[in-house]
PyMOL Python script that loads the backbone (N, CA, C, O; Angstrom):
from pymol import cmd

cmd.read_pdbstr("""\
ATOM      1  N   MET A   1      99.372 169.270  15.960  1.00  0.00           N
ATOM      2  CA  MET A   1      99.279 167.892  16.106  1.00  0.00           C
ATOM      3  C   MET A   1      98.895 167.012  14.529  1.00  0.00           C
ATOM      4  O   MET A   1      97.879 167.062  13.836  1.00  0.00           O
ATOM      5  N   ASN A   2     100.211 166.211  14.350  1.00  0.00           N
ATOM      6  CA  ASN A   2      99.421 165.020  13.552  1.00  0.00           C
ATOM      7  C   ASN A   2      98.764 164.322  13.286  1.00  0.00           C
ATOM      8  O   ASN A   2      98.898 163.581  14.260  1.00  0.00           O
ATOM      9  N   ASP A   3      97.920 163.775  12.582  1.00  0.00           N
ATOM     10  CA  ASP A   3      96.871 163.070  12.327  1.00  0.00           C
ATOM     11  C   ASP A   3      97.681 161.578  12.393  1.00  0.00           C
ATOM     12  O   ASP A   3      98.732 161.427  11.771  1.00  0.00           O
ATOM     13  N   THR A   4      97.147 160.603  13.127  1.00  0.00           N
ATOM     14  CA  THR A   4      97.995 159.801  13.475  1.00  0.00           C
ATOM     15  C   THR A   4      97.003 158.201  12.635  1.00  0.00           C
ATOM     16  O   THR A   4      97.413 157.045  12.534  1.00  0.00           O
ATOM     17  N   THR A   5      95.676 158.785  12.185  1.00  0.00           N
ATOM     18  CA  THR A   5      95.361 157.463  11.657  1.00  0.00           C
ATOM     19  C   THR A   5      95.611 157.756   9.887  1.00  0.00           C
ATOM     20  O   THR A   5      94.978 157.098   9.061  1.00  0.00           O
ATOM     21  N   THR A   6      96.391 158.589   9.567  1.00  0.00           N
ATOM     22  CA  THR A   6      96.926 158.358   8.300  1.00  0.00           C
ATOM     23  C   THR A   6      98.213 158.341   7.667  1.00  0.00           C
ATOM     24  O   THR A   6      98.490 158.547   6.485  1.00  0.00           O
ATOM     25  N   LEU A   7      99.349 157.918   9.150  1.00  0.00           N
ATOM     26  CA  LEU A   7     100.290 157.525   9.737  1.00  0.00           C
ATOM     27  C   LEU A   7     100.334 155.426   8.449  1.00  0.00           C
ATOM     28  O   LEU A   7      99.520 154.527   8.660  1.00  0.00           O
ATOM     29  N   GLN A   8     101.236 155.358   7.582  1.00  0.00           N
ATOM     30  CA  GLN A   8     101.686 153.977   7.310  1.00  0.00           C
ATOM     31  C   GLN A   8     102.060 153.588   8.540  1.00  0.00           C
ATOM     32  O   GLN A   8     102.337 154.218   9.561  1.00  0.00           O
ATOM     33  N   PRO A   9     102.012 152.149   8.206  1.00  0.00           N
ATOM     34  CA  PRO A   9     102.981 151.307   9.677  1.00  0.00           C
ATOM     35  C   PRO A   9     104.354 151.505   9.725  1.00  0.00           C
ATOM     36  O   PRO A   9     105.190 151.563   8.823  1.00  0.00           O
ATOM     37  N   ILE A  10     104.456 151.612  11.114  1.00  0.00           N
ATOM     38  CA  ILE A  10     105.931 151.044  11.586  1.00  0.00           C
ATOM     39  C   ILE A  10     106.376 149.800  12.030  1.00  0.00           C
ATOM     40  O   ILE A  10     105.776 149.191  12.915  1.00  0.00           O
ATOM     41  N   THR A  11     107.080 149.501  11.648  1.00  0.00           N
ATOM     42  CA  THR A  11     107.476 147.758  12.405  1.00  0.00           C
ATOM     43  C   THR A  11     108.605 148.617  13.480  1.00  0.00           C
ATOM     44  O   THR A  11     109.245 149.657  13.320  1.00  0.00           O
ATOM     45  N   LEU A  12     108.535 147.948  14.267  1.00  0.00           N
ATOM     46  CA  LEU A  12     109.250 148.029  15.699  1.00  0.00           C
ATOM     47  C   LEU A  12     110.124 146.997  15.534  1.00  0.00           C
ATOM     48  O   LEU A  12     109.523 146.010  15.109  1.00  0.00           O
ATOM     49  N   HIS A  13     111.787 146.725  15.759  1.00  0.00           N
ATOM     50  CA  HIS A  13     112.498 145.662  15.651  1.00  0.00           C
ATOM     51  C   HIS A  13     113.537 145.706  16.617  1.00  0.00           C
ATOM     52  O   HIS A  13     114.567 146.379  16.642  1.00  0.00           O
ATOM     53  N   GLY A  14     113.119 144.937  17.343  1.00  0.00           N
ATOM     54  CA  GLY A  14     113.607 144.904  18.907  1.00  0.00           C
ATOM     55  C   GLY A  14     113.329 143.268  19.602  1.00  0.00           C
ATOM     56  O   GLY A  14     113.076 142.255  18.950  1.00  0.00           O
ATOM     57  N   SER A  15     113.480 143.392  21.315  1.00  0.00           N
ATOM     58  CA  SER A  15     113.489 141.943  22.538  1.00  0.00           C
ATOM     59  C   SER A  15     112.433 142.343  23.393  1.00  0.00           C
ATOM     60  O   SER A  15     112.640 143.286  24.157  1.00  0.00           O
ATOM     61  N   ASN A  16     110.808 141.502  23.380  1.00  0.00           N
ATOM     62  CA  ASN A  16     110.507 142.097  23.910  1.00  0.00           C
ATOM     63  C   ASN A  16     111.002 141.643  25.563  1.00  0.00           C
ATOM     64  O   ASN A  16     110.332 141.481  26.583  1.00  0.00           O
ATOM     65  N   ILE A  17     112.645 141.516  25.265  1.00  0.00           N
ATOM     66  CA  ILE A  17     112.740 141.556  26.936  1.00  0.00           C
ATOM     67  C   ILE A  17     114.064 142.389  27.408  1.00  0.00           C
ATOM     68  O   ILE A  17     114.856 142.401  28.350  1.00  0.00           O
ATOM     69  N   SER A  18     113.704 143.415  25.582  1.00  0.00           N
ATOM     70  CA  SER A  18     114.225 144.595  26.218  1.00  0.00           C
ATOM     71  C   SER A  18     114.166 146.261  26.855  1.00  0.00           C
ATOM     72  O   SER A  18     113.874 146.935  25.867  1.00  0.00           O
ATOM     73  N   TYR A  19     114.269 146.913  27.691  1.00  0.00           N
ATOM     74  CA  TYR A  19     114.082 147.652  28.276  1.00  0.00           C
ATOM     75  C   TYR A  19     113.181 149.022  27.303  1.00  0.00           C
ATOM     76  O   TYR A  19     112.017 149.415  27.217  1.00  0.00           O
ATOM     77  N   PHE A  20     114.325 149.340  26.786  1.00  0.00           N
ATOM     78  CA  PHE A  20     114.562 150.005  25.652  1.00  0.00           C
ATOM     79  C   PHE A  20     113.218 150.078  24.661  1.00  0.00           C
ATOM     80  O   PHE A  20     112.226 150.788  24.501  1.00  0.00           O
ATOM     81  N   THR A  21     113.964 148.632  23.986  1.00  0.00           N
ATOM     82  CA  THR A  21     112.247 148.060  23.004  1.00  0.00           C
ATOM     83  C   THR A  21     111.378 148.680  23.935  1.00  0.00           C
ATOM     84  O   THR A  21     110.808 149.703  23.557  1.00  0.00           O
ATOM     85  N   GLY A  22     111.143 148.210  25.208  1.00  0.00           N
ATOM     86  CA  GLY A  22     109.993 148.289  26.038  1.00  0.00           C
ATOM     87  C   GLY A  22     109.373 150.170  26.392  1.00  0.00           C
ATOM     88  O   GLY A  22     108.304 150.649  26.770  1.00  0.00           O
ATOM     89  N   LYS A  23     110.503 150.647  26.074  1.00  0.00           N
ATOM     90  CA  LYS A  23     110.068 151.962  26.487  1.00  0.00           C
ATOM     91  C   LYS A  23     110.097 152.789  24.527  1.00  0.00           C
ATOM     92  O   LYS A  23     109.645 153.901  24.251  1.00  0.00           O
ATOM     93  N   MET A  24     110.616 152.016  23.737  1.00  0.00           N
ATOM     94  CA  MET A  24     110.010 152.284  23.052  1.00  0.00           C
ATOM     95  C   MET A  24     108.705 152.038  22.332  1.00  0.00           C
ATOM     96  O   MET A  24     108.122 152.796  21.557  1.00  0.00           O
ATOM     97  N   GLU A  25     108.346 150.783  22.755  1.00  0.00           N
ATOM     98  CA  GLU A  25     106.772 150.901  22.335  1.00  0.00           C
ATOM     99  C   GLU A  25     105.355 151.207  23.356  1.00  0.00           C
ATOM    100  O   GLU A  25     104.192 151.017  23.002  1.00  0.00           O
ATOM    101  N   ASN A  26     105.862 151.793  24.866  1.00  0.00           N
ATOM    102  CA  ASN A  26     105.289 152.753  25.630  1.00  0.00           C
ATOM    103  C   ASN A  26     104.911 154.030  24.535  1.00  0.00           C
ATOM    104  O   ASN A  26     103.787 154.380  24.174  1.00  0.00           O
ATOM    105  N   TYR A  27     106.160 154.565  24.160  1.00  0.00           N
ATOM    106  CA  TYR A  27     105.887 155.965  23.190  1.00  0.00           C
ATOM    107  C   TYR A  27     104.846 155.897  22.575  1.00  0.00           C
ATOM    108  O   TYR A  27     103.797 156.472  22.864  1.00  0.00           O
ATOM    109  N   LEU A  28     105.104 154.988  21.420  1.00  0.00           N
ATOM    110  CA  LEU A  28     104.083 154.282  20.418  1.00  0.00           C
ATOM    111  C   LEU A  28     103.066 154.425  20.271  1.00  0.00           C
ATOM    112  O   LEU A  28     102.421 155.004  19.397  1.00  0.00           O
ATOM    113  N   ARG A  29     102.665 153.589  21.638  1.00  0.00           N
ATOM    114  CA  ARG A  29     100.856 153.646  22.092  1.00  0.00           C
ATOM    115  C   ARG A  29     100.577 154.708  22.705  1.00  0.00           C
ATOM    116  O   ARG A  29      99.383 154.994  22.793  1.00  0.00           O
ATOM    117  N   VAL A  30     101.434 155.475  23.221  1.00  0.00           N
ATOM    118  CA  VAL A  30     101.019 156.555  23.966  1.00  0.00           C
ATOM    119  C   VAL A  30     100.720 157.428  23.239  1.00  0.00           C
ATOM    120  O   VAL A  30     100.043 158.312  23.763  1.00  0.00           O
ATOM    121  N   ARG A  31     101.039 157.583  21.861  1.00  0.00           N
ATOM    122  CA  ARG A  31     101.200 158.956  21.110  1.00  0.00           C
ATOM    123  C   ARG A  31      99.722 158.117  20.022  1.00  0.00           C
ATOM    124  O   ARG A  31      99.071 158.761  19.199  1.00  0.00           O
ATOM    125  N   GLY A  32      99.509 156.682  20.314  1.00  0.00           N
ATOM    126  CA  GLY A  32      98.524 156.318  18.841  1.00  0.00           C
ATOM    127  C   GLY A  32      99.222 156.134  17.641  1.00  0.00           C
ATOM    128  O   GLY A  32      98.638 156.253  16.564  1.00  0.00           O
ATOM    129  N   ILE A  33     100.642 155.802  17.731  1.00  0.00           N
ATOM    130  CA  ILE A  33     100.982 155.543  16.417  1.00  0.00           C
ATOM    131  C   ILE A  33     101.073 153.810  16.380  1.00  0.00           C
ATOM    132  O   ILE A  33     101.491 153.017  17.224  1.00  0.00           O
ATOM    133  N   PRO A  34     100.462 153.592  14.950  1.00  0.00           N
ATOM    134  CA  PRO A  34     100.365 151.905  15.170  1.00  0.00           C
ATOM    135  C   PRO A  34     102.058 151.727  14.068  1.00  0.00           C
ATOM    136  O   PRO A  34     102.740 152.324  13.235  1.00  0.00           O
ATOM    137  N   TYR A  35     101.936 149.857  15.244  1.00  0.00           N
ATOM    138  CA  TYR A  35     103.257 150.045  15.082  1.00  0.00           C
ATOM    139  C   TYR A  35     102.749 148.006  15.335  1.00  0.00           C
ATOM    140  O   TYR A  35     101.820 147.517  15.977  1.00  0.00           O
ATOM    141  N   GLU A  36     103.974 147.260  14.414  1.00  0.00           N
ATOM    142  CA  GLU A  36     103.863 145.925  14.932  1.00  0.00           C
ATOM    143  C   GLU A  36     105.576 146.094  15.645  1.00  0.00           C
ATOM    144  O   GLU A  36     106.393 147.010  15.542  1.00  0.00           O
ATOM    145  N   LEU A  37     105.642 144.512  16.513  1.00  0.00           N
ATOM    146  CA  LEU A  37     106.743 144.448  16.510  1.00  0.00           C
ATOM    147  C   LEU A  37     107.469 143.095  16.230  1.00  0.00           C
ATOM    148  O   LEU A  37     106.980 141.989  16.464  1.00  0.00           O
ATOM    149  N   HIS A  38     108.692 143.330  15.703  1.00  0.00           N
ATOM    150  CA  HIS A  38     108.940 142.110  15.422  1.00  0.00           C
ATOM    151  C   HIS A  38     110.744 141.424  16.211  1.00  0.00           C
ATOM    152  O   HIS A  38     111.909 141.762  16.417  1.00  0.00           O
ATOM    153  N   SER A  39     109.934 140.484  16.341  1.00  0.00           N
ATOM    154  CA  SER A  39     111.381 140.076  17.572  1.00  0.00           C
ATOM    155  C   SER A  39     113.013 139.939  16.922  1.00  0.00           C
ATOM    156  O   SER A  39     113.232 139.261  15.919  1.00  0.00           O
ATOM    157  N   MET A  40     113.700 140.414  17.388  1.00  0.00           N
ATOM    158  CA  MET A  40     115.252 140.460  16.615  1.00  0.00           C
ATOM    159  C   MET A  40     115.974 139.558  17.720  1.00  0.00           C
ATOM    160  O   MET A  40     116.976 139.970  18.306  1.00  0.00           O
ATOM    161  N   GLN A  41     115.537 138.586  17.916  1.00  0.00           N
ATOM    162  CA  GLN A  41     116.344 137.519  18.606  1.00  0.00           C
ATOM    163  C   GLN A  41     117.121 136.463  17.785  1.00  0.00           C
ATOM    164  O   GLN A  41     118.035 135.846  18.332  1.00  0.00           O
ATOM    165  N   LEU A  42     116.801 136.235  16.520  1.00  0.00           N
ATOM    166  CA  LEU A  42     117.098 135.339  16.318  1.00  0.00           C
ATOM    167  C   LEU A  42     118.888 135.711  14.838  1.00  0.00           C
ATOM    168  O   LEU A  42     118.501 136.525  14.000  1.00  0.00           O
ATOM    169  N   PRO A  43     120.041 135.376  14.630  1.00  0.00           N
ATOM    170  CA  PRO A  43     121.073 135.149  14.116  1.00  0.00           C
ATOM    171  C   PRO A  43     121.293 136.037  12.905  1.00  0.00           C
ATOM    172  O   PRO A  43     121.984 137.015  12.619  1.00  0.00           O
ATOM    173  N   SER A  44     120.206 135.090  12.202  1.00  0.00           N
ATOM    174  CA  SER A  44     119.828 135.913  11.199  1.00  0.00           C
ATOM    175  C   SER A  44     118.395 137.815  10.620  1.00  0.00           C
ATOM    176  O   SER A  44     118.107 138.816   9.964  1.00  0.00           O
ATOM    177  N   LYS A  45     118.270 137.270  11.189  1.00  0.00           N
ATOM    178  CA  LYS A  45     117.346 138.768  12.088  1.00  0.00           C
ATOM    179  C   LYS A  45     118.217 139.788  11.727  1.00  0.00           C
ATOM    180  O   LYS A  45     118.154 140.766  10.982  1.00  0.00           O
ATOM    181  N   ARG A  46     119.631 138.941  12.975  1.00  0.00           N
ATOM    182  CA  ARG A  46     120.268 140.832  13.265  1.00  0.00           C
ATOM    183  C   ARG A  46     121.180 141.013  12.234  1.00  0.00           C
ATOM    184  O   ARG A  46     121.949 141.974  12.244  1.00  0.00           O
ATOM    185  N   LYS A  47     121.173 140.130  11.283  1.00  0.00           N
ATOM    186  CA  LYS A  47     122.184 140.141  10.392  1.00  0.00           C
ATOM    187  C   LYS A  47     121.534 141.412   9.014  1.00  0.00           C
ATOM    188  O   LYS A  47     122.005 142.531   8.813  1.00  0.00           O
ATOM    189  N   ALA A  48     120.623 140.901   8.428  1.00  0.00           N
ATOM    190  CA  ALA A  48     119.088 142.006   8.027  1.00  0.00           C
ATOM    191  C   ALA A  48     119.549 143.498   8.625  1.00  0.00           C
ATOM    192  O   ALA A  48     119.771 144.513   7.965  1.00  0.00           O
ATOM    193  N   LEU A  49     119.605 143.370   9.692  1.00  0.00           N
ATOM    194  CA  LEU A  49     119.943 144.601  10.648  1.00  0.00           C
ATOM    195  C   LEU A  49     120.617 145.366  10.328  1.00  0.00           C
ATOM    196  O   LEU A  49     120.545 146.434   9.719  1.00  0.00           O
ATOM    197  N   GLU A  50     121.518 144.634  10.882  1.00  0.00           N
ATOM    198  CA  GLU A  50     123.316 145.173  10.500  1.00  0.00           C
ATOM    199  C   GLU A  50     123.447 145.604   8.939  1.00  0.00           C
ATOM    200  O   GLU A  50     124.059 146.648   8.709  1.00  0.00           O
ATOM    201  N   LYS A  51     123.006 144.995   8.047  1.00  0.00           N
ATOM    202  CA  LYS A  51     122.909 144.850   6.430  1.00  0.00           C
ATOM    203  C   LYS A  51     121.939 146.684   6.176  1.00  0.00           C
ATOM    204  O   LYS A  51     122.391 147.737   5.727  1.00  0.00           O
ATOM    205  N   ALA A  52     120.659 146.375   6.652  1.00  0.00           N
ATOM    206  CA  ALA A  52     120.177 147.350   6.707  1.00  0.00           C
ATOM    207  C   ALA A  52     120.098 148.685   7.314  1.00  0.00           C
ATOM    208  O   ALA A  52     119.588 149.644   6.735  1.00  0.00           O
ATOM    209  N   VAL A  53     120.691 148.740   8.671  1.00  0.00           N
ATOM    210  CA  VAL A  53     121.150 150.149   9.753  1.00  0.00           C
ATOM    211  C   VAL A  53     122.342 150.066   9.247  1.00  0.00           C
ATOM    212  O   VAL A  53     122.232 150.943   8.390  1.00  0.00           O
ATOM    213  N   GLY A  54     123.533 149.621   9.119  1.00  0.00           N
ATOM    214  CA  GLY A  54     125.042 149.494   9.310  1.00  0.00           C
ATOM    215  C   GLY A  54     125.520 149.291  10.622  1.00  0.00           C
ATOM    216  O   GLY A  54     126.701 149.278  10.969  1.00  0.00           O
ATOM    217  N   LEU A  55     124.161 149.076  11.580  1.00  0.00           N
ATOM    218  CA  LEU A  55     125.052 148.349  13.136  1.00  0.00           C
ATOM    219  C   LEU A  55     124.089 147.166  13.532  1.00  0.00           C
ATOM    220  O   LEU A  55     123.255 146.407  13.038  1.00  0.00           O
ATOM    221  N   TRP A  56     124.652 147.443  14.616  1.00  0.00           N
ATOM    222  CA  TRP A  56     123.424 146.142  15.418  1.00  0.00           C
ATOM    223  C   TRP A  56     122.917 147.131  16.470  1.00  0.00           C
ATOM    224  O   TRP A  56     123.686 147.422  17.387  1.00  0.00           O
ATOM    225  N   GLN A  57     121.647 147.698  16.422  1.00  0.00           N
ATOM    226  CA  GLN A  57     120.987 148.171  17.523  1.00  0.00           C
ATOM    227  C   GLN A  57     119.369 148.033  17.666  1.00  0.00           C
ATOM    228  O   GLN A  57     118.506 147.787  16.822  1.00  0.00           O
ATOM    229  N   ILE A  58     119.313 148.231  18.761  1.00  0.00           N
ATOM    230  CA  ILE A  58     118.005 147.874  18.879  1.00  0.00           C
ATOM    231  C   ILE A  58     117.667 148.393  20.479  1.00  0.00           C
ATOM    232  O   ILE A  58     118.041 148.152  21.627  1.00  0.00           O
ATOM    233  N   PRO A  59     116.376 149.569  19.508  1.00  0.00           N
ATOM    234  CA  PRO A  59     115.090 148.615  18.984  1.00  0.00           C
ATOM    235  C   PRO A  59     115.651 149.601  17.660  1.00  0.00           C
ATOM    236  O   PRO A  59     116.542 150.450  17.644  1.00  0.00           O
ATOM    237  N   ALA A  60     114.987 149.246  16.872  1.00  0.00           N
ATOM    238  CA  ALA A  60     115.036 150.266  15.175  1.00  0.00           C
ATOM    239  C   ALA A  60     113.699 149.878  15.115  1.00  0.00           C
ATOM    240  O   ALA A  60     112.903 149.031  15.520  1.00  0.00           O
ATOM    241  N   LEU A  61     113.838 151.138  14.250  1.00  0.00           N
ATOM    242  CA  LEU A  61     111.781 151.300  13.575  1.00  0.00           C
ATOM    243  C   LEU A  61     112.214 151.505  12.345  1.00  0.00           C
ATOM    244  O   LEU A  61     113.055 152.340  12.011  1.00  0.00           O
ATOM    245  N   ARG A  62     111.317 150.311  11.258  1.00  0.00           N
ATOM    246  CA  ARG A  62     111.757 150.329   9.848  1.00  0.00           C
ATOM    247  C   ARG A  62     110.146 151.453   9.708  1.00  0.00           C
ATOM    248  O   ARG A  62     109.173 151.118  10.383  1.00  0.00           O
ATOM    249  N   LEU A  63     110.070 152.507   8.952  1.00  0.00           N
ATOM    250  CA  LEU A  63     109.160 153.496   8.892  1.00  0.00           C
ATOM    251  C   LEU A  63     108.223 152.926   7.697  1.00  0.00           C
ATOM    252  O   LEU A  63     108.759 152.120   6.936  1.00  0.00           O
ATOM    253  N   GLY A  64     107.027 153.236   7.495  1.00  0.00           N
ATOM    254  CA  GLY A  64     105.746 152.606   6.191  1.00  0.00           C
ATOM    255  C   GLY A  64     106.705 153.380   5.082  1.00  0.00           C
ATOM    256  O   GLY A  64     107.033 152.399   4.416  1.00  0.00           O
ATOM    257  N   ASP A  65     107.236 154.286   4.577  1.00  0.00           N
ATOM    258  CA  ASP A  65     108.400 154.361   3.736  1.00  0.00           C
ATOM    259  C   ASP A  65     109.533 153.588   3.487  1.00  0.00           C
ATOM    260  O   ASP A  65     110.125 154.298   2.673  1.00  0.00           O
ATOM    261  N   GLY A  66     110.059 152.831   3.616  1.00  0.00           N
ATOM    262  CA  GLY A  66     111.411 151.970   4.635  1.00  0.00           C
ATOM    263  C   GLY A  66     111.969 152.677   4.646  1.00  0.00           C
ATOM    264  O   GLY A  66     112.945 152.447   3.933  1.00  0.00           O
ATOM    265  N   ARG A  67     111.997 153.590   5.086  1.00  0.00           N
ATOM    266  CA  ARG A  67     113.491 154.171   5.839  1.00  0.00           C
ATOM    267  C   ARG A  67     113.513 153.455   7.207  1.00  0.00           C
ATOM    268  O   ARG A  67     112.676 152.689   7.684  1.00  0.00           O
ATOM    269  N   TRP A  68     114.720 153.913   7.732  1.00  0.00           N
ATOM    270  CA  TRP A  68     115.360 153.122   9.315  1.00  0.00           C
ATOM    271  C   TRP A  68     115.629 153.974   9.891  1.00  0.00           C
ATOM    272  O   TRP A  68     116.099 155.049   9.518  1.00  0.00           O
ATOM    273  N   MET A  69     115.323 153.554  11.060  1.00  0.00           N
ATOM    274  CA  MET A  69     115.480 155.538  12.318  1.00  0.00           C
ATOM    275  C   MET A  69     116.012 154.355  13.777  1.00  0.00           C
ATOM    276  O   MET A  69     115.278 153.400  14.034  1.00  0.00           O
ATOM    277  N   THR A  70     117.133 154.557  14.486  1.00  0.00           N
ATOM    278  CA  THR A  70     117.863 154.124  15.592  1.00  0.00           C
ATOM    279  C   THR A  70     118.139 155.354  15.957  1.00  0.00           C
ATOM    280  O   THR A  70     118.003 156.361  15.262  1.00  0.00           O
ATOM    281  N   ASP A  71     118.620 155.274  17.301  1.00  0.00           N
ATOM    282  CA  ASP A  71     118.803 155.812  18.265  1.00  0.00           C
ATOM    283  C   ASP A  71     120.227 155.929  18.998  1.00  0.00           C
ATOM    284  O   ASP A  71     120.024 155.764  20.201  1.00  0.00           O
ATOM    285  N   PHE A  72     121.671 156.163  18.728  1.00  0.00           N
ATOM    286  CA  PHE A  72     122.814 155.315  18.668  1.00  0.00           C
ATOM    287  C   PHE A  72     123.400 156.325  20.068  1.00  0.00           C
ATOM    288  O   PHE A  72     124.450 155.855  20.506  1.00  0.00           O
ATOM    289  N   THR A  73     123.130 157.051  20.505  1.00  0.00           N
ATOM    290  CA  THR A  73     123.599 158.501  21.682  1.00  0.00           C
ATOM    291  C   THR A  73     123.912 157.555  22.452  1.00  0.00           C
ATOM    292  O   THR A  73     124.362 157.793  23.572  1.00  0.00           O
TER     293      THR A  73
END
""", "prot")
cmd.dss("prot")
cmd.show_as("cartoon", "prot")
cmd.util.cbc("prot")
cmd.orient("prot")
């Protein structure tokens, strides 16, 4: 099992009214993974996410080392 106390902070980009963002928040909480939620409701933030990830999809995670993760299944 991983030691979550040494993980770098994760930024969760999503919406507090999104079912899928809520599911991701719950997963992070249950696993004890520290994170910070950034709301993606402003158009300027949407454009920044599209540039970083390549598409508009929430939730998206930005890991402490700068990598992005999203699920588009």
